[in-house]
VEXDRENMAR-537535 format. One record per residue (C-alpha): x, y, z; residue in three letters. Coordinates in steps of 0.02 Angstrom, whole numbers, plus 50000, padded with zeros to 5 digits. Layout:
BEGIN
XYZala ...
***
This chain:
BEGIN
550145525453579met 550265528153398asn 550415544253308asp 548685543753228thr 547985541353403ala 548885556153472ala 548235566953343ala 546515562953363arg 545335575053476pro 545175567253653ala 543735557553688pro 542735571053788leu 543535586153699glu 542045598853674gly 541345595653837leu 541375609953966arg 541155606154157val 540955619154291leu 541885612154457asp 541075622054590leu 541385606454715ala 542675604254858thr 543515589554960leu 543695577754872phe 542345567654771ala 541575580454658gly 543305588654612pro 544065571454571leu 542645567154471ala 542855583554371ala 544755579354373thr 544375561854284met 543335569754147leu 544645583754121gly 545805570054103asp 545085563953932phe 544815581153858gly 543395590053930ala 543735606953985glu 543575610754161val 543365627354249ile 543645626754427lys 542575639754518val 543245644254694glu 542775657254823his 543965673054806pro 544315671754988gly 544155654155022arg 545105643354899pro 544695623854891asp 545365616255064pro 546305603254960ser 547625616754918arg 548035615255101gly 547865598055125his 549445586655153gly 551245590155133pro 551795606455040ala 553225612254933lys 553795631754939asp 552025634255010gly 551115625354859val 549955611254915gly 550515595354832leu 548825587254841trp 547995601054735trp 549365599554608lys 548435581254575leu 546695587454603leu 546645602654504gly 547665595854352arg 546885598954180asn 545815612954261lys 545645632454225arg 545425641854395asn 544115655454415leu 543705665054572thr 541825669054596leu 540575672654740asp 539205663254694leu 538135671854832ser 538405688454759ser 537345695954624pro 538865699254515gly 539595681854536gly 537775673654509arg 537575682454331glu 539315676254285val 538935658354336leu 537165658354228leu 538175664854088arg 539415650354106leu 538095638554120val 537425643453971ala 538975636953862glu 539395622153970ser 538795603753986asp 539025599054168val 538995607354341val 539705598254483val 539275604154646glu 539445598254832asn 538545610854928phe 537245604755058arg 535485603654992pro 534645619854979gly 536245629854960thr 536295633654781leu 534395637054780glu 534635650154918lys 535655659954799trp 534475657954658asn 535405645554576leu 534515630354579gly 533905616954468trp 532635630354392asp 533785642554355glu 535175633954285leu 534235621654185ser 533215638254126ala 535095645154068ala 535405629353978asn 533975615053967pro 535345603153914arg 536315605154066leu 536815590554178val 536855594654356leu 537875582154469ala 537505585054651arg 538705575554770val 538275575754945thr 538515565255095gly 536665558155112phe 535795563054945gly 534685577054910gln 533125569655017his 532885559655173gly 532985562755358pro 534995565155352tyr 534995576455196ala 535485592155282his 536715584555394arg 538645589255368pro 539355573255263gly 541065566655218phe 541815551655152gly 542275544655338thr 540505545055385leu 540165533955230ala 541535522555275glu 540735520155436ala 538965519955388met 539195508955226ser 539785494055323gly 541495495055256phe 542345499455443ala 541405486255521ala 542135472855436ile 543905480355420thr 545205476855560gly 545715461955662glu 544335450855728pro 544605456455901glu 545035474855872gly 544045489255841pro 543205494355671pro 544605501555566thr 544485517055448leu 545515519055294pro 547035531255303pro 546475539455144phe 544775546055040gly 544155528554999leu 542325534654998ala 542655550654913asp 543695541054777ser 542375527554749val 541155541454741thr 542175551354614ala 542115536154494leu 540505534854513ala 540015552754477thr 541165552854321ala 540235536754265tyr 538425545654296ala 538805560954215val 539405550554050leu 537795541454072thr 536775556854096ala 537585564553947leu 537155549753841ser 535435550853885gly 535335569653843arg 536065564453674asp 534435553953657arg 533185565753736thr 533995582053711gly 533615587553899ser 534985589254035gly 534505580254216gln 535065580554388ile 536215567154452val 535945564454635asp 537495555854714met 537475552554902ala 539175547754962ile 538615533755079ile 537965523254923glu 539395518554803pro 540425511154946leu 539055499754999leu 538895494454804thr 540725489654801val 540665480454963leu 539745465154875gly 538205456254915pro 537965458855108gln 536205465055095pro 535885449855001leu 536755438855118trp 535805446355267tyr 534115446855183asp 534165429555149gln 535225420655273leu 535235432855413gly 537185433055399tyr 538225447655454val 540165447655389gln 541305448555532pro 542965456655541arg 544345444055488thr 545865454755479gly 546765450555315asn 546045433455298arg 544375430755175ser 542795422055230thr 542795416255040asn 544425408755021asn 546095402555106ala 547485404455108pro 547365423655096arg 548415434555217asn 549835445055234thr 551455434455269tyr 553225440855333arg 554775434255252thr 556565430355327ala 557195447655289asp 555815456355371asp 554805460455208gly 552965457655185trp 552015448055040val 550175445855006ala 549435428854939val 547855427054860ser 546995408554813thr 545475415354735ser 545415400154614ala 545635383054669gln 547115378454539ser 548115392754612ile 547705386754796ala 548305369154757glu 549975377754675arg 550345386154839val 550075371554928leu 551215360154829arg 552535374354825leu 552665376055019val 552905356355028gly 551035352655103arg 550285343354967pro 549255331555085glu 548125345255115leu 547455345254945ile 546725329154964asp 545705335255126glu 543755335755077pro 543835353355138trp 545045360155028phe 543925358154876ala 542935375054897thr 543535390954938gly 542255390955077ala 542975375455153gly 544635381755140arg 544175398455233ala 543465388055383glu 545265380755401his 546185396355366ala 547255394855534ala 548035379155474glu 548305385855285leu 549095401055359asp 550315392255466glu 550665380455325ala 551125394855197val 551605407355340gly 552995395355408ser 553715392555221trp 553735411855189ile 554645414455356ala 556125404055303arg 556485412855136his 556915429855101asp 555605441454991arg 556615440154826ala 556665420154836thr 554885419654887val 554275430254740leu 555395420654629ala 554635402754682ala 552915408354682phe 553155415554496glu 554005399654439glu 552405389954520ala 551155401754431gln 550475405654601ala 549715422854645ala 550755434454759val 551245452654773ala 552585460854872pro 551725474354995ile 552385491254933tyr 552565508055010asp 552505522454882val 554505521254867arg 554265503554789asp 552875509154672val 553865522454597leu 555365508854567glu 554285494854507asp 554525489954329pro 552685484854300gln 552135502154352tyr 553535509954234arg 553135500554085ala 551265505554111leu 551885524154148asp 550585522854299thr 551615536554384val 552105549654256thr 553075566154260thr 552185582454223val 553075599154203asp 552475613654327asp 553065630854309pro 552775632654502glu 553715616754565leu 554595611054402gly 554425592254353pro 553195582854463leu 552785563854473arg 550885559254482met 549625546454447gln 549365546154255asn 547685545454183val 546605530654253leu 546565519554100phe 547325518453920arg 546285522053768leu 547045514853608ser 546175527853491gly 545795543253607thr 546925543553750pro 546895555253895gly 548355565653955ala 548825577954084ile 549095593354002arg 549645603554159trp 549505600954355ala 548435611354470gly 548565630654438arg 548575644954565pro 547025650754642his 546205661754512gly 547505660554377ala 546235660154230asp 544855672154309thr 545235686554182asp 545375675454025gly 543915665754057ile 542865681554095leu 543605688553928ala 542975673853846glu 541235677253907leu 541295694853816gly 541505705153980leu 542525719853963thr 544015725454072glu 542895738054157ala 541535725054188glu 542885713054257ile 543635727454367glu 541835731754428thr 541555713654482leu 543165712354567arg 542825729854670ala 541075722254714glu 541955706054791gly 541215694554664ala 542845689354611leu 
***
């Protein structure tokens, strides 16, 4: 980053986002907006903080997941179901650009905070509604989580070994993909607002984005009746493509999506005669002979340690990667060069290493300004900015609204 870029305003500076959501798609979308300069105010219930504060490992009683998910957010406690909390939210909405929420459909309406009330307070508002199944349809009122989307989208059905059970990911895949989609949708809606002058609703169902990134499965089935099977680490589109164990019990992954790469791999492992087979000329043909190709590649890799394998593939300009755990990620020179995992100073826990902003902009870069803050840390300051007096704030607190 050059000094000129560092001095420029962040690309989303001037936008205010109210994050009313919990676990995990909605809050992560708000985090992504905050990383590039949006002012994000996290609204949490006074007695029931965002559950991510208690998810996963903690240090000194402080949840570490929250430090990532809550970064670049100011924290306000507010009971939206109370009259005082409702009035404060509407005052905030009047001065905001985006609200992100993930209550079940009808919940905000029950509190008289539905689209009619919010848009009356601010006709330019973008309301992002993130739910398991969307705002309408037979499943709309069911509780919905990313796990259900991973099951219903078809992801689990194609994940795992051919003779094994459908496999769920060990992390919030559907939520994370939905967060990316939601941030994109919000920016699209804001661009539309610039043209029309009016805000609108983003209806984001967690069951949909993961289905989109799974590729042309509906098209395949519609046109050919083809249902993609589970193939483990193999691909139905090309081969060799798998994970392979090295002589020193390391693991590497090999991909040959390009024909030229497949040919380089087979020459490297000493099986150039396979390149002349008619079926080798296409990815689909190679996929039909995956067992033979896996044996050729896997047996060569098994005779060498991981460092030797990686060096040989690099010299041959063939595609390979070591299979890392998080310890390896933190030591990798490429990740270090990109500053993919950066250090953030935190007043509660000291220096923290976490993922950096998602992408690099040469002119208006994003930044992590602070890690997730304590529950309600900014309540009084935010309310004072709205013009509430100390006496009014104490009255709201006495009523249980804060």
